[in-house]
Residue, then its C-alpha position, 0 to 999 in steps of 0.5 A: m500500499t502506498a504512504p499516504p503524503p505527509l501533507d495529506v495527513l497533516r491536514t487530514v488527521f491534525g487538522f492543520g494547513s501547512f508545516r511550520g519550521h523544519q518540520a517538513e524537513v525533519i519528516d522527510h529525512l525520518i521518512g526516507g530511513g534516516d536519523a535525526l536529532v531534533i531541537m525545537p523550542t515547546g510547542g513548536g510541533k516537535s511530536l509532529c516529527y515523529q507522529i506524521p513518520a510513524l502513519c507514513r512508514p509501515g509498521v508500528a513507532v515505538v516512543v520513549s517517553p520519561l513520565i507515566a501521565l505524558m504518555q497517557d496524555q499523549v495517547e488520549s491525544m492520539r486517539q482523539l484524531g482517530v490514531k491507534a496508540a497505546a502505552l506499555n508502562s507501569a501503570g497498565s495491567q500485565g492483560e493491557a500489556v499482552e493486549t498491546l503487544r499482540r496488537m504491535r505484531t498484528g500491525d495493529l498499533d501505528l504508535v506506541y509510548v514505552a517506559p525507558e526501564r522497559l527497555a532493561g528487559e530482554g523479554f521486550l526486546t525479543q517480541l519487538g523483534y516479531c514486529r514490523l518497526a516503523l521508527f524509534a523516536v526518544d522524546e525528553a532527550h535531554c534526560v540521557s545526559q548527565w549535563g541535562h537538568d532532568f538526568r535519567p539513568d534508564y535513558l540509558q538502556i536506550t542504546r540496547l534498542f539501537e543495537r538490536f534494530p540498527d536498519v529502524p530509523r532513529v530521533a531524538l527530541t528535546a526543547t532544552a540543550d545547550g551545547p554540551t547536553q547536545r554533544d553528550i545526547v549524540e554520544r549517548l545514543a551512538l547518533g554520530d550519524a544523525r542529521t541535526f535539526i535546531a529550530g531555535f529556542d525562541r518563544p515570543n509568546i511569553r513575556y519574561h520579567v525578573v523582580p527583586k525580591t523584597s516581599p514575594r507573597a504580597q508580590l506574586q500577588t501584585f503579579l497574579d491581579a495585574e496579570h491574569g486577573g487575580a483569583s477570580g480570572g481562572d487562569a492555569g498556572i504553575v508557581y515554582c517553590l525551592s523546597r516542599n515546605r514552601t509548596e505546601e504554605i504557598a498553595g495554603w495562602l494562595c487558597q486563602q486569597g481564593f485561587n484553586a492552588l493545589p501542592y506537588h512535590a516528592g514528599l507527598d503521598k504517590s496517591v495525593r500527587a496523581a490527584n493534584q496532577e490530574r486535576f491540574i491537567k482535566e481542570e481549568g484554572i488550576v494553580m499548581v504550587a511545585t518543586i521541580a519535582f513537577g512539570m516535565g512531561i506536562d503538556k497542558p497547552d492552556v498554561r497562562f502563567v510560570a512563577h518562580l518564587d526562588l531561584p531556579k539552579s540553571i539557564e536550562s531549568y529556568y527555560q524548561e521550566t518557564g516553557r511550560a506556559g502558553r505552549d498554544g501560542l497564545p500570550a503567557n508570562a514567565w515572572m521570577a522574583y530572586g534575591i542573595e539568599d536563593v545564591v547562598q542556598l543553590r550554591q550550598f545545594i551544589d557544594t555539599s552534593t556527592a557530584p564530581d569535582r568538574h560536575k560542581h564546577i559546571e554547576r557553578q559557572k551554570l549558577d553564575t550564568l543566572l544570575g548574569f540574566c537576571e541582573t541584566t540590563r539587556c533584553r532578557r530574551q536576546v541574553l536567554l537565547e544567546y546561551f544556548g546559540d540562538s540570537l535574536a537581531q532586535p531587542c524583542g519588545n515582550c521583556d520587562t528591560c524593554l518595556e521598562p528600558v533599565v537606567t543605568f548609573d556609574g556606580s564606582v563609588e558604591a561598588q568601591k565602598l561594597l567591596s571595602c566593606v566586605y574586606r574591612t570586615g574579614e570576607t567572613f559575614g554575608a551580606v545582611h551584616v555588611i549592609d548594616v555596617l555601610l548603613g550605620a546601624d546599631t546593632e549587638r552583633i555589630r557591636k560584640f565584633g566592633h565592626n562600629r570601629l571600621s572606617t567603612y561604618g556608616i559611609g553608605k548612609e545615602r542609600s536604602k537598604e533595599e538599594w544595597r542589595s540591588i547592589t550586592r547582588q549585581l556585583i555577586a553577578m559580576g563576579l566582584l563579589v564571591i558568595d564563600m561556602e566554606g564561610h558559610g554564605g560569607l562574601r568575599l572579594g572576587p579576584e578582578c576585584r583590584p582595579v575597581l577597588r583602586g578606582l582604574q576600572p567604573v562600574a554601570l550599575r542598574r537602578d531597581t525600582t523596588s520603592r513601595r511607590a514602585n511596587k504600587a503602581e506595577k498594576t497599573s503599568a502593566r496594564s498600560k502596556g499591554a499585559a500578557s494575560s488572559v486570552t482576550l479576544e477582539s469584541p466583546a461577542a467573539q469573547t463570549l463565543f470563546q467562553a461558550l465553547r470553553a464550557r462546551r469542551l469542559v463537559l465533554a471532556r469530564e464526559q469522557g474523562v479526558p483533559p480538556y486540551v486533547i478535544f480541542h486546544d484554546t487556539t482552534l476555539v479561539a479561531i472558531a470564535r473569530e470565524k462564527p463557522r455555521t457549516l462542517a465544511a466551513l468548521a473544517t477549515i479551521p487550524g486544529v480541527g481534523k476529520a476524526k475530530l469533525d466527525r466526532y465533534g462538528e455538530d457539537f460546537l456548531r450549535v455553541v456558535a449558533l446559540a451564542a452568535p445567532 
């Protein structure tokens, strides 16, 4: 039987009229039997790169996927499209596994999602020998790399597939991989001859915003009120915290503020974690407060914001976590509050870990790069993309430093004062103590160490405590100050500080707007500059229809026990609300409405259009 053209599959099955970016190249390369490494931003259509070849090549495609929840989500999404898909993981019964293997042997499945630990057993590899194999796909391929932020030892078993079946095309896919991680993926998966497709890392629909941490809860509340309509806005989001206790505290506090918030961390009972994750995926407007234990493989497209109340450990982690917002391409926010205490805690994690010294060195470098991102005066998107070897010719216009250009000043004198105070206090005290000395604070601790008699005592009174905290963060980011973990988080002089102390090197600093007046004005400034908030259509009538379509989608999803977005993404509902199709033929032209979904849901959604837009 002749294989259908990829573009026909895209249109009839998935409901899209054309490919994006490198999709067509990747698909043609795999259909032709080639191997590939695909690096494509979240929301860029990575899944289509193996799903369409799976439907065009004879046999079953085996997809290695890291999480059970992700597999279940992907299988249900495929079934909604009329594609024959199944999963093999520990969540299924023995009988289900036997039936899935039977269907694989008889050619009754197009796609099978497999947990990596399944590859450790000889039995599964033997069973594959009886199947006609279309291709192997490795999703979230950064999990194979020791430099990747989500390293999973089970992923090292994947090479057993490739060794046993060398003639089957292979594709490894990820959204997050810097240079070392890319090279590690190629080496560990033996993809030396594979063609690499890098589609860029930009997520233009995400607005990046970083603020100095002063009052985290109040700052988070201000952000949610200004950008997402507060508790009544109904937006789904993720709030990341560093510790388990903090996730539960923040979740409880958000519930008190009227939000539908749930905690998620590795210390919760497994059944509680699973229930909370299921609610987040299947319900609208849930805010998940989580540690980094949550998120990998979560394919919920309508997450409107990701907020960090604590600093992530690297640029890759930040990019991966913020990339969970706005996967549907609609406006979304990435907001973060960070402070010196975050840096101290993360450095402590690195230094006390059992990792080899080389790994610790790289982790410290990655943290330093993230600090530079936080303190930059440039367009944040340009800084972020440059880290991954990508570029943006012009400032993006959709980050805080673009929307409110940073004011800089000559901070050479302030830098000299701070560096001198660190030196005079013996390079053993933390930022709080050093700043108190600069401000001339009369505390028992300062008197105890005799620091009220130093020449630097009180020389910084012309600036506030918040301003000195900002200056301290910036000098740490520049490497002029170093946090000494052996000295319990004390500050010491960096190796490049001597020219600054001698007045031979000027220091330009950013002026942070941390005053109460600036924080109070944040709500109105975000609105006036066009906040990346809830989905807002051009007219009240279209907005009303969009909400009616969402309500109907939720009813249908609950009837089937599936996430609403596997029926239709918000982007599809937005297009329906704008176009107001009245016939099945007109509805079929809407992106995301393939043949199976048109047959299954077409009349249902046309009735909503007719009632809401007579």
